C-alpha positions in Angstrom: -40.6 33.9 21.5 -39.2 34.2 17.9 -35.7 33.3 19.2 -37.0 30.1 20.7 -38.7 29.2 17.4 -35.5 29.9 15.6 -33.5 27.6 17.9 -36.1 24.8 17.4 -35.9 25.1 13.7 -32.1 24.9 13.8 -32.3 21.9 16.1 -34.8 20.1 13.8 -32.5 20.8 10.8 -29.6 19.0 12.5 -31.9 16.0 13.1 -32.5 15.7 9.3 -30.1 13.3 7.7 -29.9 15.1 4.4 -29.2 18.5 5.9 -26.8 17.1 8.5 -25.0 15.3 5.7 -24.3 18.6 3.8 -23.3 20.4 6.9 -20.8 17.7 8.1 -19.2 17.5 4.6 -17.7 20.9 5.4 -16.1 19.9 8.7 -12.3 19.5 8.4 -10.8 16.0 9.0 -9.2 17.0 12.3 -12.7 17.5 13.8 -15.1 15.1 12.0 -14.1 12.0 13.9 -14.8 13.7 17.3 -18.4 14.5 16.3 -19.7 10.9 16.5 -20.2 11.4 20.2 -22.8 14.2 19.7 -25.7 11.9 19.2 -26.8 8.6 17.7 -28.0 10.4 14.6 -24.6 12.0 14.0 -22.9 8.7 14.6 -25.1 7.0 12.0 -24.6 9.7 9.4 -20.8 10.0 9.8 -20.2 6.2 9.8 -22.5 5.6 6.8 -20.8 4.5 3.6 -22.5 7.2 1.5 -21.2 10.0 3.7 -17.7 8.4 3.9 -17.5 8.2 0.1 -18.5 11.8 -0.3 -16.3 13.0 2.5 -13.2 11.2 1.2 -13.8 12.6 -2.3 -13.8 16.1 -0.8 -11.1 15.9 1.8 -9.1 12.7 0.9 -8.6 9.6 3.0 -6.3 9.7 6.0 -4.5 6.8 7.6 -2.8 6.0 10.9 0.3 3.9 11.4 -0.2 0.8 13.5 3.2 -0.9 13.0 5.5 -2.6 10.6 5.3 -6.1 9.1 8.6 -8.0 8.6 8.8 -10.2 5.5 11.8 -12.5 5.4 12.7 -13.5 1.9 14.7 -16.5 3.1 11.4 -18.3 3.6 8.8 -16.7 1.3 8.3 -18.8 -1.8 11.1 -21.3 -1.0 10.7 -25.0 -1.7 9.8 -27.3 1.2 13.3 -28.8 1.3 14.9 -25.3 1.3 15.9 -23.0 4.2 13.6 -23.6 7.1 12.3 -21.1 9.6 13.3 -21.8 13.2 10.5 -22.6 15.6 11.2 -19.6 17.8 10.8 -17.1 15.0 7.2 -16.1 14.1 6.1 -16.4 10.5 4.4 -13.0 10.6 6.6 -10.7 12.8 5.0 -7.4 13.6 6.7 -4.3 15.0 4.0 -2.4 16.9 4.0 1.4 17.1 0.8 2.0 19.2 -1.6 0.3 21.6 -3.8 -0.8 18.6 -0.7 -2.5 17.2 0.0 -4.2 20.5 -3.6 -5.6 20.5 -3.2 -6.9 17.0 0.1 -8.6 17.8 -1.1 -10.2 21.0 -4.6 -11.2 19.8 -3.3 -14.4 18.2 -4.9 -13.5 14.8 -1.5 -13.4 13.1 -0.5 -16.9 14.2 -0.9 -19.6 11.6 -1.6 -17.1 8.8 1.6 -17.8 6.9 4.0 -15.1 5.7 3.2 -11.5 5.0 2.6 -10.7 1.3 0.8 -7.3 1.1 -1.7 -5.0 2.8 -4.1 -2.2 1.7 -6.7 -0.1 3.5 -6.5 -2.3 6.6 -6.7 -5.7 4.7 -3.8 -8.1 5.2 -2.9 -10.7 2.6 -0.7 -13.5 3.8 -0.1 -17.2 3.2 2.2 -20.0 2.0 3.1 -20.0 -1.6 2.0 -21.4 -3.9 -1.5 -22.7 -2.8 -2.6 -21.3 0.7 -3.6 -17.7 1.2 -5.4 -15.8 3.9 -7.2 -12.4 4.0 -7.8 -10.5 7.3 -9.8 -7.3 7.6 -8.5 -5.5 10.7 -11.4 -3.0 10.5 -14.3 -5.5 10.5 -12.2 -8.2 12.3 -13.2 -10.7 9.6 -10.8 -13.4 8.4 -11.1 -15.7 5.4 -9.0 -18.4 3.8 -9.1 -18.3 0.0 -9.8 -21.5 -2.0 -6.8 -23.1 -3.5 -5.7 -21.6 -6.8 -6.1 -23.7 -10.0 -2.7 -23.0 -11.4 0.7 -24.0 -10.0 3.3 -21.2 -10.2 6.7 -22.2 -8.8 7.9 -18.6 -8.7 5.4 -15.7 -8.7 4.6 -12.1 -7.7 1.3 -10.8 -6.2 -1.1 -7.9 -6.3 -3.9 -6.9 -3.8 -6.7 -4.6 -5.1 -9.1 -3.3 -2.4 -12.1 -1.1 -3.2 -15.5 -0.2 -1.8 -18.6 -1.8 -3.3 -21.9 -0.1 -3.9 -23.4 -1.5 -0.7 -20.5 -0.1 1.4 -18.8 -3.4 2.0 -15.1 -3.9 1.2 -14.4 -5.9 -2.0 -11.0 -7.2 -3.0 -9.1 -9.0 -5.7 -5.9 -11.1 -5.3 -3.7 -11.6 -8.4 -1.0 -14.2 -8.8 1.3 -13.6 -11.7 3.8 -16.3 -12.9 7.5 -15.4 -13.0 9.8 -17.3 -15.3 12.8 -18.9 -13.5 14.8 -18.9 -16.8 15.0 -15.7 -18.8 13.4 -16.4 -22.2 12.1 -14.3 -25.0 8.5 -14.1 -23.9 5.8 -11.5 -24.4 3.1 -13.2 -22.3 2.5 -13.8 -18.6 0.0 -16.1 -17.0 -2.0 -14.7 -14.1 -4.8 -16.0 -11.9 -7.3 -13.6 -10.2 -9.4 -14.2 -7.2 -12.5 -12.0 -6.6 -14.3 -11.7 -3.3 -17.5 -11.1 -5.3 -17.4 -14.5 -7.0 -15.3 -16.4 -4.5 -13.4 -18.1 -7.4 -10.1 -17.9 -9.2 -10.0 -17.1 -12.9 -7.0 -17.8 -15.1 -6.0 -15.6 -18.0 -2.9 -14.6 -20.1 -1.6 -11.1 -20.5 0.2 -10.0 -23.7 2.8 -7.4 -24.2 4.2 -5.8 -27.4 7.8 -6.7 -26.3 9.6 -9.4 -24.3 9.6 -9.0 -20.6 9.6 -10.9 -17.3 8.2 -9.9 -13.9 10.5 -9.6 -10.8 9.7 -12.6 -8.5 8.6 -12.4 -4.9 7.4 -8.9 -5.0 4.0 -7.2 -4.4 2.4 -4.8 -6.9 1.6 -1.1 -6.2 -2.1 -0.5 -7.1 -3.0 3.1 -7.9 -6.6 3.9 -9.0 -7.2 0.2 -9.7 -4.2 -0.1 -12.0 -1.5 -2.7 -11.1 2.2 -1.8 -11.3 4.8 -4.6 -11.0 8.5 -4.3 -11.1 9.9 -6.1 -14.1 13.5 -7.1 -14.9 15.8 -5.0 -17.1 14.9 -1.8 -15.3 11.3 -1.7 -16.4 7.8 -1.4 -14.8 4.9 -3.6 -16.0 1.4 -1.9 -15.9 -1.9 -3.8 -16.0 -5.4 -2.3 -15.8 -7.9 -5.1 -15.1 -10.8 -2.6 -15.4 -10.4 -2.2 -19.1 -11.5 -5.8 -19.8 -8.6 -6.5 -22.1 -5.5 -8.7 -21.5 -2.8 -6.2 -22.4 0.2 -5.3 -20.2 2.3 -2.2 -20.9 5.9 -1.6 -20.1 7.6 1.6 -19.0 11.3 2.1 -18.4 12.1 3.2 -14.8 13.6 6.7 -14.5 17.4 7.3 -14.7 19.1 9.5 -12.2 22.3 9.9 -10.4 21.5 6.9 -8.1 20.3 4.6 -10.9 23.5 2.7 -11.5 24.1 1.9 -7.8 20.7 2.1 -6.2 20.0 -0.6 -3.6 16.3 -0.2 -2.9 13.3 0.6 -5.2 9.8 1.3 -3.9 6.5 2.4 -5.4 3.8 4.7 -3.8 0.9 6.9 -4.5 0.6 10.7 -4.1 -2.4 12.5 -2.6 -3.8 13.2 -6.1 -3.5 9.7 -7.3 -0.1 9.8 -9.1 2.3 6.9 -9.2 5.5 7.5 -7.2 8.9 5.8 -7.6 11.7 6.0 -5.1 15.2 4.7 -5.2 18.1 4.9 -2.7 21.6 3.9 -1.9 24.0 4.8 0.9 24.4 8.3 -0.6 20.8 9.5 -0.7 17.3 9.1 -2.1 15.5 10.2 -5.3 11.7 10.4 -5.7 10.0 10.5 -9.2 6.4 11.0 -10.3 4.7 9.6 -13.4 2.8 12.5 -14.8 0.8 13.2 -18.0 2.6 14.7 -20.9 1.3 17.5 -23.1 -0.5 16.2 -26.2 1.9 18.0 -28.5 5.0 16.3 -27.0 5.9 13.1 -28.8 8.7 12.0 -26.5 6.5 10.0 -24.1 7.8 6.8 -22.7 4.5 5.2 -21.9 1.1 5.3 -23.5 -1.9 3.4 -22.0 -4.9 2.0 -23.8 -6.7 5.4 -23.6 -3.8 7.1 -25.5 -2.8 9.2 -22.6 0.9 9.8 -22.5 3.1 9.8 -19.4 6.6 10.6 -18.4 8.8 10.5 -15.3 9.5 13.8 -13.5 12.1 14.1 -10.7 10.3 15.5 -7.6 12.9 15.2 -4.8 16.6 14.4 -4.4 18.0 14.3 -0.9 21.4 13.5 0.5 21.5 11.5 3.7 24.4 13.7 5.0 21.8 16.5 5.3 19.8 14.3 7.7 22.8 13.2 9.7 23.7 16.8 10.5 20.4 17.0 12.4 20.9 13.7 14.2 24.6 13.0 14.7 23.9 9.9 16.8 22.6 8.2 13.7 25.6 9.0 11.5 27.4 5.8 12.5 24.7 3.8 10.8 24.6 5.8 7.6 26.3 3.0 5.6 23.2 0.8 6.3 20.6 3.4 5.3 17.9 2.5 2.9 14.5 3.7 1.7 11.7 1.5 3.1 8.4 2.8 1.7 6.1 5.8 1.1 3.2 6.8 3.2 -0.3 6.2 1.8 -1.4 9.0 -0.6 1.6 11.1 0.4 4.3 12.4 -1.9 6.4 14.4 0.7 7.1 11.8 3.4 8.9 8.4 3.3 10.2 5.8 5.8 13.9 5.1 5.8 16.0 2.8 7.9 19.4 3.5 9.5 20.7 0.4 11.3 17.8 -0.8 13.5 16.3 2.7 13.6 13.2 3.4 11.5 12.9 7.1 10.6 10.1 9.2 9.2 11.6 11.7 6.7 9.9 14.8 5.5 11.3 15.5 2.0 9.9 19.0 1.9 11.5 20.3 5.1 14.4 17.8 5.0 13.8 16.7 8.6 13.6 13.3 10.2 12.1 11.8 13.4 12.6 8.4 15.0 9.6 6.1 14.9 9.4 4.2 18.2 8.3 0.6 17.8 8.1 -2.5 19.9 10.1 -5.6 18.8 13.6 -4.2 18.0 16.5 -6.5 18.5 18.9 -8.9 16.9 16.1 -11.3 15.9 15.4 -9.3 12.7 17.6 -10.1 9.7 17.6 -6.7 8.0 19.7 -7.9 5.1 17.1 -10.6 4.0 13.9 -8.9 5.2 11.6 -6.3 3.8 10.0 -3.9 6.4 6.5 -2.8 5.3 4.4 -0.2 7.3 0.9 -1.2 8.1 -1.8 1.5 8.1 -5.5 1.6 9.0 -8.0 4.0 7.7 -8.6 6.8 10.2 -12.3 6.9 9.4 -14.5 6.1 12.5 -16.0 2.6 12.2 -19.2 1.6 13.9 -20.9 -1.5 12.4 -24.0 -1.2 14.6 -24.5 2.4 13.5 -25.7 1.4 10.0 
C-alpha cells in the first residue's frame, strides 16, 4: 500500500510544471528532444520559451545543418545596367544536405526573394540592393518584406541581429552600413537600422577615432549582440548597438604565416561566446580567438567602451597536406582549397572546399569528412560565389503547445 502511494506521489510530481521543469533541465541534449512524446504536459514544458532559455543557458544551443546557400557576387549589389543573371539560374541557389533542405528548396519560398545576404538562428535575410529586403523565419514559416529604407547607399555591407524577446517571440534587427567607393580620409560611417519591434528604419552616424572604411558586399558576424565588420587595410570594425552610443572601434586582424597570401577570411563564434577569425590559402588554415587580456598587460590591441582589453591568440594551424594524406582522392583539387565558414558556436570544426567537394574538418583531430549535398555541378561559379552553410536550431518547435 505504501509503495502504491509513493508511485502516485511521484506521478503527481511529474505532472507539476515547476517540478517537471527542474527535472528536465538536468536531461542531456541528446535525450531532451525525444521526451516531447511522453505526454502533452511534457511537450508544453519543453517547448515553452522559459524552459528553452533556461536549458540553453545550462547546456548551450545546438544546430543542425540543412544545406548551403550560394551567393554570387557577380549580381549582388550590381547596377541595373551591369552583369545580368541568366533566366535559368535561380537568384537564391540552395544546396540541400537533408530532407528538410529538400522541402525548403522545393517549397517555392525561396523564389522571388532576391539574393542571399545572411542568416542567423533559422532566419534568412535576402533581397535586392539597395531598397528591397525580405526576412523569412524557417522555424515559424513566417515571411515578411521590410519597408523601403530611407537612405540610398550605392555600395554597402549588412548585419543581421537575431535575439529572443521576453514573450518568447523572435526579434531581429537589420543594419545597412554605407561603404565608400573612393577611399577618403573619413572617421564616420552612415548606417540605417531596421527593428522588428518598431517596424521602421532609423538612420544614424557612427564615429571612430581614426580613419577607416568598411569592406563592401559583406555580412557582419554578430557575437553576443556585438557587430563585427571586415574593414579595409587589414582591420575589423566593431559596433555594439546595445550601448546606446554611436562609436565604432577598430582592431587590426592577427598576423600569421598565412597573412601575406591568405585568400579567404571568415568570422565565427566559439561555444563560450568568443569571436573567431579564420584565414586560409592553398597551403593551410589558421584559426584565431579574440580573448580578454590580463589587466596588468598594457599591450592590448583593442579596448571596448567598458575598458575591457582584448588580444588575438592563435588557436589552430593546419596544413592541408595532412588532410590529403587521409583522402588521397581529393589531393588533385588541393590548389582550389579554401576555408568556407565556421559552425555555429563551435571553435573546433570548419567547412572547407576542395574543388566541388565540401568537407567538414575537425581541427582537433585533424580529420575530414565529405558533406553530401544536392545540387553539385557546373552551374556553380565557385570563383565568384560565396558558399554559406544554413543551420536551424535543433530545439523542438511546437507552436500549438504554448
